[in-house]
C-alpha positions as CSV (number, residue, x, y, z in Angstrom):
1,X,-17.6,28.7,24.6
2,X,-16.2,25.1,23.8
3,X,-14.6,23.5,20.9
4,X,-16.6,21.1,18.5
5,X,-15.9,17.6,18.2
6,X,-16.6,15.1,15.5
7,X,-18.9,12.2,16.7
8,X,-19.5,10.7,13.4
9,X,-18.6,10.6,9.6
10,X,-20.6,9.9,6.7
11,X,-20.3,9.1,3.2
12,X,-23.7,10.1,2.1
13,X,-24.8,13.7,2.9
14,X,-28.5,12.6,3.5
15,X,-27.7,10.3,6.4
16,X,-25.6,13.3,7.9
17,X,-28.7,15.7,7.5
18,X,-31.0,13.1,9.1
19,X,-28.8,12.7,12.3
20,X,-28.1,16.4,12.6
21,X,-32.0,17.0,12.5
22,X,-32.3,14.4,14.8
23,X,-30.0,16.0,17.4
24,X,-31.4,19.4,16.9
25,X,-34.7,18.0,17.6
26,X,-33.5,16.8,21.1
27,X,-32.0,20.4,21.9
28,X,-28.4,19.8,21.0
29,X,-26.9,22.1,18.4
30,X,-25.0,20.4,15.5
31,X,-23.4,21.1,12.6
32,X,-21.9,19.4,9.5
33,X,-18.5,19.7,8.2
34,X,-17.9,19.3,4.4
35,X,-21.8,18.9,3.8
36,X,-21.7,21.3,0.6
37,X,-18.7,19.7,-0.9
38,X,-21.4,17.3,-2.8
39,X,-24.9,17.2,-3.1
40,X,-25.2,14.0,-5.1
41,X,-26.4,10.6,-3.7
42,X,-23.5,8.8,-5.3
43,X,-21.0,9.9,-2.4
44,X,-19.1,12.7,-1.1
45,X,-15.7,13.3,-2.2
46,X,-14.9,14.1,1.4
47,X,-16.6,12.5,4.4
48,X,-19.4,14.6,5.9
49,X,-18.6,15.0,9.5
50,X,-21.2,15.6,12.3
51,X,-19.9,17.8,14.9
52,X,-21.3,19.2,18.3
53,X,-20.0,20.8,21.2
54,X,-17.4,18.8,23.3
55,X,-19.5,19.2,26.4
56,X,-22.7,17.7,24.2
57,X,-20.4,15.0,22.8
58,X,-21.4,12.1,25.2
59,X,-25.1,13.0,25.2
60,X,-25.2,13.1,21.2
61,X,-23.6,9.9,20.8
62,X,-25.9,8.2,23.4
63,X,-28.9,9.6,21.7
64,X,-27.9,8.5,18.0
65,X,-26.8,5.1,19.5
66,X,-30.2,4.5,21.1
67,X,-31.9,5.6,17.8
68,X,-29.8,3.9,15.4
69,X,-27.3,1.5,16.7
70,X,-25.7,0.5,13.4
71,X,-24.4,4.2,13.1
72,X,-21.6,3.3,15.5
73,X,-21.1,-0.4,14.3
74,X,-20.5,-3.2,17.0
75,X,-17.0,-4.4,18.2
76,X,-17.9,-7.8,16.6
77,X,-18.0,-6.3,13.2
78,X,-15.0,-4.2,13.7
79,X,-12.9,-7.3,14.9
80,X,-14.4,-9.3,11.8
81,X,-13.2,-6.6,9.4
82,X,-9.8,-6.3,11.0
83,X,-9.6,-10.1,10.8
84,X,-10.4,-10.2,7.2
85,X,-8.0,-7.4,6.5
86,X,-5.0,-9.5,8.2
87,X,-6.0,-12.5,6.5
88,X,-5.9,-10.8,2.8
89,X,-2.7,-9.2,3.7
90,X,-1.3,-12.6,4.9
91,X,-2.7,-14.2,1.6
92,X,-1.0,-11.8,-0.5
93,X,2.2,-12.2,1.2
94,X,2.2,-15.8,1.2
95,X,0.8,-16.5,-2.3
96,X,0.9,-13.6,-4.5
97,X,4.3,-12.3,-3.9
98,X,6.0,-15.7,-4.2
99,X,3.9,-16.4,-7.5
100,X,5.4,-13.0,-8.8
101,X,8.8,-13.5,-8.0
102,X,8.7,-17.1,-9.4
103,X,7.1,-15.6,-12.7
104,X,9.6,-12.9,-12.8
105,X,12.7,-15.3,-12.2
106,X,11.3,-17.8,-14.9
107,X,10.8,-14.9,-17.5
108,X,14.4,-13.6,-16.9
109,X,16.1,-17.0,-17.0
110,X,14.2,-18.5,-19.7
111,X,13.8,-15.4,-22.2
112,X,15.9,-15.5,-25.3
113,X,19.2,-13.3,-25.2
114,X,18.8,-10.3,-27.8
115,X,20.0,-11.5,-31.3
116,X,22.6,-8.5,-31.6
117,X,23.8,-7.8,-27.9
118,X,25.7,-4.9,-29.4
119,X,26.8,-2.3,-26.6
120,X,25.1,1.3,-26.7
121,X,27.2,4.2,-25.8
122,X,25.4,6.7,-24.0
123,X,27.5,9.8,-22.8
124,X,30.6,7.9,-22.8
125,X,29.0,5.0,-20.5
126,X,28.5,1.4,-21.9
127,X,25.2,0.1,-21.7
128,X,24.3,-3.3,-22.9
129,X,20.7,-3.8,-24.0
130,X,18.9,-6.4,-22.1
131,X,15.1,-6.3,-22.1
132,X,14.7,-9.5,-20.0
133,X,15.0,-7.3,-16.7
134,X,12.0,-5.3,-17.6
135,X,9.9,-8.0,-19.1
136,X,10.9,-10.0,-15.8
137,X,9.5,-7.1,-13.7
138,X,6.3,-7.0,-15.8
139,X,5.6,-10.7,-15.5
140,X,6.1,-10.5,-11.7
141,X,4.0,-7.7,-10.9
142,X,1.4,-9.1,-13.4
143,X,1.6,-12.5,-11.6
144,X,1.2,-11.0,-8.2
145,X,-1.8,-9.1,-9.1
146,X,-3.7,-11.9,-11.0
147,X,-2.9,-14.4,-8.3
148,X,-4.3,-11.8,-5.5
149,X,-7.3,-11.1,-7.4
150,X,-7.7,-14.8,-8.3
151,X,-7.1,-15.6,-4.6
152,X,-9.8,-13.1,-3.2
153,X,-12.4,-14.1,-5.6
154,X,-11.9,-17.8,-4.7
155,X,-12.3,-17.1,-1.0
156,X,-15.6,-15.4,-1.3
């Protein structure tokens, strides 16, 4: 008796059921993990895993790859997705973060100082109310998010 090995994961339970039935019709025992967590076609809250015995894993992968090669993806597509993720991160780091820093600094230095900068005393410690810091942080984060969204939509 060996161990079970996950050979594919699915977002839609129906796709997993089809591949399980296909493998069983070819004489390979298969089971689905998390198959009963969701029975709707909008997607499962957990990925459904197709599992086979370790000794049958290679044969099962080959059978599914022959029947439906798109299930495993291609190296070219995986490399393209990897490049897209790296480009998006680089654009965020080079465009959105500096825009957020500039917006935050601009708001901090250009915002008016409170009219009555009286000190507040909280448990014997002196605090000077200055809302420019919170305002500049909010402006910086907002500018970063808006710039990232604008840049991603412009690139499509």
